[in-house]
N, C-alpha and C positions, 0 to 999 in steps of 0.2 A: 599021656598024662603030663609028662615033662614038658611037652610042647605047649600044652594048654596053660600050664603054670607060667612058662616063660612069656607066653602071649599076654596073660593077665598082668604079669609084672611089667611088661613093656607098655601095656595100655594104662596101667597105674602111673608109670613114669610120664607117659604122654599127658595124662590128665593133670599130674602135678605141674608139669611144665606149662601146660595151658593155663592152669590156675595162677601160676607165678606170673605169666605174661599178662593175664587179666589184672592181677594185683598191681603190677608195674604200670600198666596202662591207666588204671584207676588212680594211682598215685600221681601220674603225670596230669591226668584230668583235674585232680584236686589242686595241684600246683597251678595249673592254668586258670582255674576258677579263682584262686586266691590272687593271682596277678591281675586278673580282670577286675576283681573287687577293689584292689588297691588303685588301679587306673581309674575306675569309676569314682572312687573317693576323691582322687586328685582332681578329676574333672568337676565334681560337685563343688569342691573348694574354690576352684577357679571361677565357676559360674557364680558363686556367692560373691566373690571379689568383683566380678563384672557388674553384678546387680548393685553392689555398694557404689561403684563408680558411676553407674547410670543414675542413681539417686543423687549423687553429688553434682553431676552435670545438670540434672533437672533443677536442683536447688540453685545452682549458679545461673541458669537461664532465667529462672523466676526473679532472682535478684537483679540481673541485668535488665530485665523487662521493667521492673519497678524503677530502676535508676534511669532508664530511657524515658519513662513517663515523667519522672521528676525533672529531668533535663528539658523535656518538651514543655512542661508547665513553666519552668524558669525562663525559657526562651520566649514563651508567650507573655510572661510578665514583663520581660525586658522590652519586648516589642510594644506592649501597651504603654509602658513608661516612656518609651521614645516618642510614641504618638502624642501622649499627653504633653511631653516637653515641647514638641514641635508646635502643638496647639497653643501652649502658653507663650512660646516665643512669638507666634503670630499675633497673639493678643497684646503682648508687650510692645511689639512693633507698631501696632495700630495706636495703642495708647501713647507711645512716644511720638508718633506722627501728630496725634491730636494735641499733645502737650506742646509740640513744636509750633503747631498752628496757633494755639492759644498764646504762646510766648510772642509770636509775631504780632498777633492782634494787640496784646498788652503793650508791646513796644510802640505800635502805631498810636495807641491811645495815649501813652506817656508823651510822645512827641507833640501831640495836640495840646496837652496841658502846658507844655513848656513855651509854646508860642504865644 
């Protein structure tokens, strides 16, 4: 009977030790879960920061695209103004030539009146 009691006591101690080991293991598991949750929280925060930066980059790209379009239109306007200026310079050159011709003709006519 004494042996049975000792065996039961030993089994009870082993059971307590096993439960304590399980409790320790569960505590470690809970700690690891908390650490994982904290890490995931930091990752989520960083992902949100990256998303904000992506939106800022996209907005900058849109703004630069608009500016490039504006510059393109301005260059087109400058090109058109240069073409108009060149055309007007040609016209002025022709008119100046015609005026020079008319001046020559008038000079010839004036000489006839003097004779």
